[in-house]
PyMOL commands that place a pseudoatom at each C-alpha (Angstrom):
pseudoatom trace, name=CA, resn=VAL, resi=1, chain=A, elem=C, hetatm=0, pos=[-61.382, 23.197, -60.489]
pseudoatom trace, name=CA, resn=PHE, resi=2, chain=A, elem=C, hetatm=0, pos=[-64.220, 21.827, -58.392]
pseudoatom trace, name=CA, resn=PRO, resi=3, chain=A, elem=C, hetatm=0, pos=[-63.774, 18.185, -57.601]
pseudoatom trace, name=CA, resn=GLY, resi=4, chain=A, elem=C, hetatm=0, pos=[-67.107, 16.928, -56.425]
pseudoatom trace, name=CA, resn=PRO, resi=5, chain=A, elem=C, hetatm=0, pos=[-69.263, 13.870, -56.436]
pseudoatom trace, name=CA, resn=ARG, resi=6, chain=A, elem=C, hetatm=0, pos=[-69.433, 11.918, -59.670]
pseudoatom trace, name=CA, resn=ARG, resi=7, chain=A, elem=C, hetatm=0, pos=[-73.103, 12.857, -59.888]
pseudoatom trace, name=CA, resn=LEU, resi=8, chain=A, elem=C, hetatm=0, pos=[-72.033, 16.383, -60.888]
pseudoatom trace, name=CA, resn=ARG, resi=9, chain=A, elem=C, hetatm=0, pos=[-70.292, 15.101, -63.983]
pseudoatom trace, name=CA, resn=VAL, resi=10, chain=A, elem=C, hetatm=0, pos=[-73.228, 12.886, -64.948]
pseudoatom trace, name=CA, resn=LEU, resi=11, chain=A, elem=C, hetatm=0, pos=[-75.709, 15.752, -64.569]
pseudoatom trace, name=CA, resn=PHE, resi=12, chain=A, elem=C, hetatm=0, pos=[-73.471, 18.092, -66.547]
pseudoatom trace, name=CA, resn=GLU, resi=13, chain=A, elem=C, hetatm=0, pos=[-73.068, 15.591, -69.369]
pseudoatom trace, name=CA, resn=GLU, resi=14, chain=A, elem=C, hetatm=0, pos=[-76.828, 14.943, -69.486]
pseudoatom trace, name=CA, resn=ALA, resi=15, chain=A, elem=C, hetatm=0, pos=[-77.525, 18.684, -69.622]
pseudoatom trace, name=CA, resn=PHE, resi=16, chain=A, elem=C, hetatm=0, pos=[-74.927, 19.129, -72.347]
pseudoatom trace, name=CA, resn=VAL, resi=17, chain=A, elem=C, hetatm=0, pos=[-76.525, 16.404, -74.485]
pseudoatom trace, name=CA, resn=LEU, resi=18, chain=A, elem=C, hetatm=0, pos=[-79.961, 17.956, -74.023]
pseudoatom trace, name=CA, resn=CYS, resi=19, chain=A, elem=C, hetatm=0, pos=[-78.603, 21.325, -75.198]
pseudoatom trace, name=CA, resn=GLN, resi=20, chain=A, elem=C, hetatm=0, pos=[-77.363, 19.777, -78.447]
pseudoatom trace, name=CA, resn=GLU, resi=21, chain=A, elem=C, hetatm=0, pos=[-80.776, 18.432, -79.480]
pseudoatom trace, name=CA, resn=PRO, resi=22, chain=A, elem=C, hetatm=0, pos=[-83.766, 20.351, -80.808]
pseudoatom trace, name=CA, resn=GLN, resi=23, chain=A, elem=C, hetatm=0, pos=[-85.726, 21.491, -77.801]
pseudoatom trace, name=CA, resn=THR, resi=24, chain=A, elem=C, hetatm=0, pos=[-89.269, 20.373, -77.091]
pseudoatom trace, name=CA, resn=PRO, resi=25, chain=A, elem=C, hetatm=0, pos=[-91.020, 21.748, -74.018]
pseudoatom trace, name=CA, resn=LEU, resi=26, chain=A, elem=C, hetatm=0, pos=[-90.427, 18.433, -72.231]
pseudoatom trace, name=CA, resn=GLN, resi=27, chain=A, elem=C, hetatm=0, pos=[-86.711, 18.494, -73.066]
pseudoatom trace, name=CA, resn=ARG, resi=28, chain=A, elem=C, hetatm=0, pos=[-86.405, 22.094, -71.818]
pseudoatom trace, name=CA, resn=LEU, resi=29, chain=A, elem=C, hetatm=0, pos=[-88.005, 21.008, -68.550]
pseudoatom trace, name=CA, resn=GLY, resi=30, chain=A, elem=C, hetatm=0, pos=[-85.595, 18.070, -68.271]
pseudoatom trace, name=CA, resn=LEU, resi=31, chain=A, elem=C, hetatm=0, pos=[-82.674, 20.417, -68.888]
pseudoatom trace, name=CA, resn=ALA, resi=32, chain=A, elem=C, hetatm=0, pos=[-83.893, 22.871, -66.247]
pseudoatom trace, name=CA, resn=LEU, resi=33, chain=A, elem=C, hetatm=0, pos=[-84.301, 20.045, -63.717]
pseudoatom trace, name=CA, resn=ARG, resi=34, chain=A, elem=C, hetatm=0, pos=[-80.786, 18.725, -64.364]
pseudoatom trace, name=CA, resn=ILE, resi=35, chain=A, elem=C, hetatm=0, pos=[-79.286, 22.197, -64.002]
pseudoatom trace, name=CA, resn=ALA, resi=36, chain=A, elem=C, hetatm=0, pos=[-81.209, 22.777, -60.766]
pseudoatom trace, name=CA, resn=GLU, resi=37, chain=A, elem=C, hetatm=0, pos=[-80.053, 19.436, -59.362]
pseudoatom trace, name=CA, resn=TRP, resi=38, chain=A, elem=C, hetatm=0, pos=[-76.486, 20.180, -60.430]
pseudoatom trace, name=CA, resn=LEU, resi=39, chain=A, elem=C, hetatm=0, pos=[-76.556, 23.536, -58.608]
pseudoatom trace, name=CA, resn=ARG, resi=40, chain=A, elem=C, hetatm=0, pos=[-78.077, 21.949, -55.500]
pseudoatom trace, name=CA, resn=THR, resi=41, chain=A, elem=C, hetatm=0, pos=[-75.329, 19.302, -55.472]
pseudoatom trace, name=CA, resn=VAL, resi=42, chain=A, elem=C, hetatm=0, pos=[-72.614, 21.972, -55.819]
pseudoatom trace, name=CA, resn=VAL, resi=43, chain=A, elem=C, hetatm=0, pos=[-74.042, 23.974, -52.911]
pseudoatom trace, name=CA, resn=GLU, resi=44, chain=A, elem=C, hetatm=0, pos=[-74.396, 20.906, -50.686]
pseudoatom trace, name=CA, resn=SER, resi=45, chain=A, elem=C, hetatm=0, pos=[-70.804, 19.887, -51.428]
pseudoatom trace, name=CA, resn=ALA, resi=46, chain=A, elem=C, hetatm=0, pos=[-69.528, 23.374, -50.637]
pseudoatom trace, name=CA, resn=ARG, resi=47, chain=A, elem=C, hetatm=0, pos=[-71.484, 23.548, -47.353]
pseudoatom trace, name=CA, resn=ALA, resi=48, chain=A, elem=C, hetatm=0, pos=[-70.172, 20.185, -46.220]
pseudoatom trace, name=CA, resn=GLY, resi=49, chain=A, elem=C, hetatm=0, pos=[-66.636, 21.579, -46.133]
pseudoatom trace, name=CA, resn=GLN, resi=50, chain=A, elem=C, hetatm=0, pos=[-65.327, 18.256, -47.311]
pseudoatom trace, name=CA, resn=VAL, resi=51, chain=A, elem=C, hetatm=0, pos=[-65.571, 17.432, -50.931]
pseudoatom trace, name=CA, resn=PRO, resi=52, chain=A, elem=C, hetatm=0, pos=[-67.295, 14.149, -51.653]
pseudoatom trace, name=CA, resn=GLY, resi=53, chain=A, elem=C, hetatm=0, pos=[-65.203, 12.135, -54.026]
pseudoatom trace, name=CA, resn=LEU, resi=54, chain=A, elem=C, hetatm=0, pos=[-61.918, 12.886, -52.263]
pseudoatom trace, name=CA, resn=SER, resi=55, chain=A, elem=C, hetatm=0, pos=[-60.269, 10.107, -50.347]
pseudoatom trace, name=CA, resn=ALA, resi=56, chain=A, elem=C, hetatm=0, pos=[-59.754, 10.396, -46.602]
pseudoatom trace, name=CA, resn=GLU, resi=57, chain=A, elem=C, hetatm=0, pos=[-56.000, 10.588, -47.177]
pseudoatom trace, name=CA, resn=ILE, resi=58, chain=A, elem=C, hetatm=0, pos=[-56.220, 13.602, -49.480]
pseudoatom trace, name=CA, resn=GLN, resi=59, chain=A, elem=C, hetatm=0, pos=[-58.808, 15.279, -47.223]
pseudoatom trace, name=CA, resn=ALA, resi=60, chain=A, elem=C, hetatm=0, pos=[-56.340, 14.898, -44.316]
pseudoatom trace, name=CA, resn=ALA, resi=61, chain=A, elem=C, hetatm=0, pos=[-53.666, 16.667, -46.369]
pseudoatom trace, name=CA, resn=LEU, resi=62, chain=A, elem=C, hetatm=0, pos=[-56.078, 19.448, -47.349]
pseudoatom trace, name=CA, resn=ALA, resi=63, chain=A, elem=C, hetatm=0, pos=[-57.089, 19.883, -43.713]
pseudoatom trace, name=CA, resn=ARG, resi=64, chain=A, elem=C, hetatm=0, pos=[-53.415, 20.297, -42.820]
pseudoatom trace, name=CA, resn=ILE, resi=65, chain=A, elem=C, hetatm=0, pos=[-53.033, 23.040, -45.442]
pseudoatom trace, name=CA, resn=ARG, resi=66, chain=A, elem=C, hetatm=0, pos=[-56.214, 24.849, -44.336]
pseudoatom trace, name=CA, resn=ALA, resi=67, chain=A, elem=C, hetatm=0, pos=[-55.297, 24.672, -40.644]
pseudoatom trace, name=CA, resn=GLU, resi=68, chain=A, elem=C, hetatm=0, pos=[-52.238, 26.888, -41.044]
pseudoatom trace, name=CA, resn=PRO, resi=69, chain=A, elem=C, hetatm=0, pos=[-52.047, 28.459, -44.507]
pseudoatom trace, name=CA, resn=SER, resi=70, chain=A, elem=C, hetatm=0, pos=[-49.177, 30.752, -43.519]
pseudoatom trace, name=CA, resn=ARG, resi=71, chain=A, elem=C, hetatm=0, pos=[-47.018, 27.860, -42.250]
pseudoatom trace, name=CA, resn=THR, resi=72, chain=A, elem=C, hetatm=0, pos=[-44.547, 26.369, -44.687]
pseudoatom trace, name=CA, resn=VAL, resi=73, chain=A, elem=C, hetatm=0, pos=[-45.675, 22.831, -45.407]
pseudoatom trace, name=CA, resn=THR, resi=74, chain=A, elem=C, hetatm=0, pos=[-43.542, 20.447, -47.424]
pseudoatom trace, name=CA, resn=LEU, resi=75, chain=A, elem=C, hetatm=0, pos=[-44.737, 17.669, -49.689]
pseudoatom trace, name=CA, resn=ARG, resi=76, chain=A, elem=C, hetatm=0, pos=[-43.172, 15.231, -47.243]
pseudoatom trace, name=CA, resn=ASP, resi=77, chain=A, elem=C, hetatm=0, pos=[-45.334, 16.693, -44.426]
pseudoatom trace, name=CA, resn=LEU, resi=78, chain=A, elem=C, hetatm=0, pos=[-48.479, 16.378, -46.532]
pseudoatom trace, name=CA, resn=ALA, resi=79, chain=A, elem=C, hetatm=0, pos=[-47.627, 12.877, -47.693]
pseudoatom trace, name=CA, resn=GLY, resi=80, chain=A, elem=C, hetatm=0, pos=[-47.069, 11.944, -44.043]
pseudoatom trace, name=CA, resn=ALA, resi=81, chain=A, elem=C, hetatm=0, pos=[-50.463, 13.386, -43.085]
pseudoatom trace, name=CA, resn=ALA, resi=82, chain=A, elem=C, hetatm=0, pos=[-51.991, 11.289, -45.867]
pseudoatom trace, name=CA, resn=HIS, resi=83, chain=A, elem=C, hetatm=0, pos=[-49.980, 8.178, -44.888]
pseudoatom trace, name=CA, resn=LEU, resi=84, chain=A, elem=C, hetatm=0, pos=[-48.632, 7.892, -48.444]
pseudoatom trace, name=CA, resn=SER, resi=85, chain=A, elem=C, hetatm=0, pos=[-45.203, 8.009, -50.063]
pseudoatom trace, name=CA, resn=VAL, resi=86, chain=A, elem=C, hetatm=0, pos=[-44.347, 11.380, -51.624]
pseudoatom trace, name=CA, resn=SER, resi=87, chain=A, elem=C, hetatm=0, pos=[-44.588, 10.073, -55.189]
pseudoatom trace, name=CA, resn=ARG, resi=88, chain=A, elem=C, hetatm=0, pos=[-47.918, 8.295, -54.557]
pseudoatom trace, name=CA, resn=PHE, resi=89, chain=A, elem=C, hetatm=0, pos=[-49.243, 11.362, -52.723]
pseudoatom trace, name=CA, resn=LYS, resi=90, chain=A, elem=C, hetatm=0, pos=[-48.400, 13.667, -55.636]
pseudoatom trace, name=CA, resn=ALA, resi=91, chain=A, elem=C, hetatm=0, pos=[-50.113, 11.357, -58.131]
pseudoatom trace, name=CA, resn=ARG, resi=92, chain=A, elem=C, hetatm=0, pos=[-53.246, 10.870, -56.010]
pseudoatom trace, name=CA, resn=PHE, resi=93, chain=A, elem=C, hetatm=0, pos=[-53.471, 14.565, -55.139]
pseudoatom trace, name=CA, resn=ARG, resi=94, chain=A, elem=C, hetatm=0, pos=[-53.334, 15.592, -58.778]
pseudoatom trace, name=CA, resn=GLU, resi=95, chain=A, elem=C, hetatm=0, pos=[-55.849, 12.903, -59.745]
pseudoatom trace, name=CA, resn=GLU, resi=96, chain=A, elem=C, hetatm=0, pos=[-58.366, 13.813, -57.027]
pseudoatom trace, name=CA, resn=VAL, resi=97, chain=A, elem=C, hetatm=0, pos=[-57.938, 17.584, -56.682]
pseudoatom trace, name=CA, resn=GLY, resi=98, chain=A, elem=C, hetatm=0, pos=[-57.193, 18.402, -60.295]
pseudoatom trace, name=CA, resn=MET, resi=99, chain=A, elem=C, hetatm=0, pos=[-53.880, 20.197, -59.789]
pseudoatom trace, name=CA, resn=PRO, resi=100, chain=A, elem=C, hetatm=0, pos=[-50.452, 19.352, -58.410]
pseudoatom trace, name=CA, resn=PRO, resi=101, chain=A, elem=C, hetatm=0, pos=[-49.989, 19.804, -54.656]
pseudoatom trace, name=CA, resn=GLY, resi=102, chain=A, elem=C, hetatm=0, pos=[-47.371, 22.507, -55.186]
pseudoatom trace, name=CA, resn=GLU, resi=103, chain=A, elem=C, hetatm=0, pos=[-49.818, 24.660, -57.121]
pseudoatom trace, name=CA, resn=TYR, resi=104, chain=A, elem=C, hetatm=0, pos=[-52.538, 24.073, -54.525]
pseudoatom trace, name=CA, resn=LEU, resi=105, chain=A, elem=C, hetatm=0, pos=[-50.130, 25.173, -51.778]
pseudoatom trace, name=CA, resn=LEU, resi=106, chain=A, elem=C, hetatm=0, pos=[-49.202, 28.286, -53.749]
pseudoatom trace, name=CA, resn=ARG, resi=107, chain=A, elem=C, hetatm=0, pos=[-52.861, 29.156, -54.307]
pseudoatom trace, name=CA, resn=ALA, resi=108, chain=A, elem=C, hetatm=0, pos=[-53.578, 28.677, -50.587]
pseudoatom trace, name=CA, resn=ARG, resi=109, chain=A, elem=C, hetatm=0, pos=[-50.713, 31.029, -49.696]
pseudoatom trace, name=CA, resn=VAL, resi=110, chain=A, elem=C, hetatm=0, pos=[-51.961, 33.626, -52.194]
pseudoatom trace, name=CA, resn=GLU, resi=111, chain=A, elem=C, hetatm=0, pos=[-55.460, 33.389, -50.724]
pseudoatom trace, name=CA, resn=GLU, resi=112, chain=A, elem=C, hetatm=0, pos=[-54.031, 33.896, -47.239]
pseudoatom trace, name=CA, resn=GLY, resi=113, chain=A, elem=C, hetatm=0, pos=[-52.059, 36.856, -48.609]
pseudoatom trace, name=CA, resn=ARG, resi=114, chain=A, elem=C, hetatm=0, pos=[-55.263, 38.311, -50.001]
pseudoatom trace, name=CA, resn=ARG, resi=115, chain=A, elem=C, hetatm=0, pos=[-56.907, 37.941, -46.594]
pseudoatom trace, name=CA, resn=LEU, resi=116, chain=A, elem=C, hetatm=0, pos=[-53.959, 39.563, -44.805]
pseudoatom trace, name=CA, resn=LEU, resi=117, chain=A, elem=C, hetatm=0, pos=[-53.833, 42.442, -47.288]
pseudoatom trace, name=CA, resn=SER, resi=118, chain=A, elem=C, hetatm=0, pos=[-57.489, 43.244, -46.790]
pseudoatom trace, name=CA, resn=GLU, resi=119, chain=A, elem=C, hetatm=0, pos=[-57.744, 42.610, -43.036]
pseudoatom trace, name=CA, resn=SER, resi=120, chain=A, elem=C, hetatm=0, pos=[-54.389, 43.685, -41.595]
pseudoatom trace, name=CA, resn=GLY, resi=121, chain=A, elem=C, hetatm=0, pos=[-52.128, 46.680, -41.705]
pseudoatom trace, name=CA, resn=LEU, resi=122, chain=A, elem=C, hetatm=0, pos=[-49.068, 44.560, -42.472]
pseudoatom trace, name=CA, resn=SER, resi=123, chain=A, elem=C, hetatm=0, pos=[-46.829, 45.687, -45.314]
pseudoatom trace, name=CA, resn=VAL, resi=124, chain=A, elem=C, hetatm=0, pos=[-46.491, 43.608, -48.460]
pseudoatom trace, name=CA, resn=ALA, resi=125, chain=A, elem=C, hetatm=0, pos=[-42.952, 42.676, -47.393]
pseudoatom trace, name=CA, resn=GLN, resi=126, chain=A, elem=C, hetatm=0, pos=[-44.187, 41.524, -43.968]
pseudoatom trace, name=CA, resn=ILE, resi=127, chain=A, elem=C, hetatm=0, pos=[-46.950, 39.448, -45.548]
pseudoatom trace, name=CA, resn=ALA, resi=128, chain=A, elem=C, hetatm=0, pos=[-44.496, 37.925, -48.043]
pseudoatom trace, name=CA, resn=GLY, resi=129, chain=A, elem=C, hetatm=0, pos=[-42.191, 36.985, -45.156]
pseudoatom trace, name=CA, resn=ARG, resi=130, chain=A, elem=C, hetatm=0, pos=[-45.030, 35.572, -43.088]
pseudoatom trace, name=CA, resn=LEU, resi=131, chain=A, elem=C, hetatm=0, pos=[-46.124, 33.419, -46.029]
pseudoatom trace, name=CA, resn=SER, resi=132, chain=A, elem=C, hetatm=0, pos=[-42.550, 32.205, -46.654]
pseudoatom trace, name=CA, resn=PHE, resi=133, chain=A, elem=C, hetatm=0, pos=[-42.090, 33.824, -50.049]
pseudoatom trace, name=CA, resn=SER, resi=134, chain=A, elem=C, hetatm=0, pos=[-38.447, 34.475, -50.908]
pseudoatom trace, name=CA, resn=SER, resi=135, chain=A, elem=C, hetatm=0, pos=[-39.124, 38.184, -51.521]
pseudoatom trace, name=CA, resn=SER, resi=136, chain=A, elem=C, hetatm=0, pos=[-41.935, 40.690, -51.681]
pseudoatom trace, name=CA, resn=GLN, resi=137, chain=A, elem=C, hetatm=0, pos=[-41.360, 40.948, -55.446]
pseudoatom trace, name=CA, resn=TYR, resi=138, chain=A, elem=C, hetatm=0, pos=[-41.894, 37.212, -55.890]
pseudoatom trace, name=CA, resn=PHE, resi=139, chain=A, elem=C, hetatm=0, pos=[-45.019, 37.382, -53.716]
pseudoatom trace, name=CA, resn=ALA, resi=140, chain=A, elem=C, hetatm=0, pos=[-46.347, 40.263, -55.858]
pseudoatom trace, name=CA, resn=HIS, resi=141, chain=A, elem=C, hetatm=0, pos=[-45.577, 38.295, -59.038]
pseudoatom trace, name=CA, resn=VAL, resi=142, chain=A, elem=C, hetatm=0, pos=[-47.378, 35.155, -57.841]
pseudoatom trace, name=CA, resn=PHE, resi=143, chain=A, elem=C, hetatm=0, pos=[-50.230, 37.203, -56.364]
pseudoatom trace, name=CA, resn=ARG, resi=144, chain=A, elem=C, hetatm=0, pos=[-50.774, 38.930, -59.694]
pseudoatom trace, name=CA, resn=ARG, resi=145, chain=A, elem=C, hetatm=0, pos=[-50.620, 35.629, -61.610]
pseudoatom trace, name=CA, resn=TYR, resi=146, chain=A, elem=C, hetatm=0, pos=[-53.525, 34.182, -59.599]
pseudoatom trace, name=CA, resn=THR, resi=147, chain=A, elem=C, hetatm=0, pos=[-55.630, 37.260, -58.798]
pseudoatom trace, name=CA, resn=HIS, resi=148, chain=A, elem=C, hetatm=0, pos=[-54.847, 39.552, -61.769]
pseudoatom trace, name=CA, resn=LEU, resi=149, chain=A, elem=C, hetatm=0, pos=[-54.244, 42.308, -59.201]
pseudoatom trace, name=CA, resn=ARG, resi=150, chain=A, elem=C, hetatm=0, pos=[-51.146, 43.785, -57.646]
pseudoatom trace, name=CA, resn=PRO, resi=151, chain=A, elem=C, hetatm=0, pos=[-51.097, 43.646, -53.847]
pseudoatom trace, name=CA, resn=SER, resi=152, chain=A, elem=C, hetatm=0, pos=[-51.101, 47.451, -53.829]
pseudoatom trace, name=CA, resn=ASP, resi=153, chain=A, elem=C, hetatm=0, pos=[-54.253, 47.478, -56.018]
pseudoatom trace, name=CA, resn=LEU, resi=154, chain=A, elem=C, hetatm=0, pos=[-56.078, 45.382, -53.454]
pseudoatom trace, name=CA, resn=ARG, resi=155, chain=A, elem=C, hetatm=0, pos=[-54.889, 47.643, -50.650]
pseudoatom trace, name=CA, resn=ARG, resi=156, chain=A, elem=C, hetatm=0, pos=[-55.874, 50.784, -52.546]
pseudoatom trace, name=CA, resn=GLY, resi=157, chain=A, elem=C, hetatm=0, pos=[-59.304, 49.349, -53.292]
pseudoatom trace, name=CA, resn=ARG, resi=158, chain=A, elem=C, hetatm=0, pos=[-59.841, 48.638, -49.595]
pseudoatom trace, name=CA, resn=LYS, resi=159, chain=A, elem=C, hetatm=0, pos=[-58.869, 52.192, -48.633]
pseudoatom trace, name=CA, resn=ASP, resi=160, chain=A, elem=C, hetatm=0, pos=[-61.265, 53.558, -51.257]
pseudoatom trace, name=CA, resn=LEU, resi=161, chain=A, elem=C, hetatm=0, pos=[-64.073, 51.521, -49.690]
pseudoatom trace, name=CA, resn=ILE, resi=162, chain=A, elem=C, hetatm=0, pos=[-63.326, 52.901, -46.215]
pseudoatom trace, name=CA, resn=ARG, resi=163, chain=A, elem=C, hetatm=0, pos=[-63.404, 56.560, -47.328]
for i in range(1, 163): cmd.bond("trace and resi %d" % i, "trace and resi %d" % (i + 1))
show_as sticks, trace
zoom trace
């Protein structure tokens, strides 16, 4: 999911239409230009750190999550940061970000777990506790769901790189 400026969608749709038609040299050039502009827009959006197209309220909530990924944040906290009711926050978050806030929070915690596994000597149980997972088994289950790796696989891979 990459919520970005509306221009990304327009460029993608134009490129898609051009791919469906018989290609003349001029059409191939138009397709290449649209793809290049689409890539440039993606890179500019990523560099900006803030995603154009997201409201200030949702960006405030995302900033709160990014500031302390290992801290347990509730939907009420995020809705408060966005100055919205919890129900309105959940609806707007899903609409603008493309996933429910609970899933986004879980993905952020898994990403922080990945960072801690590769950069620290903490055990899986310590990392699970630090990230407020109920158990190391649940952390490993969620970690595997999003990364397709077991925490131990990531650790083993890191040790193999060091040797």
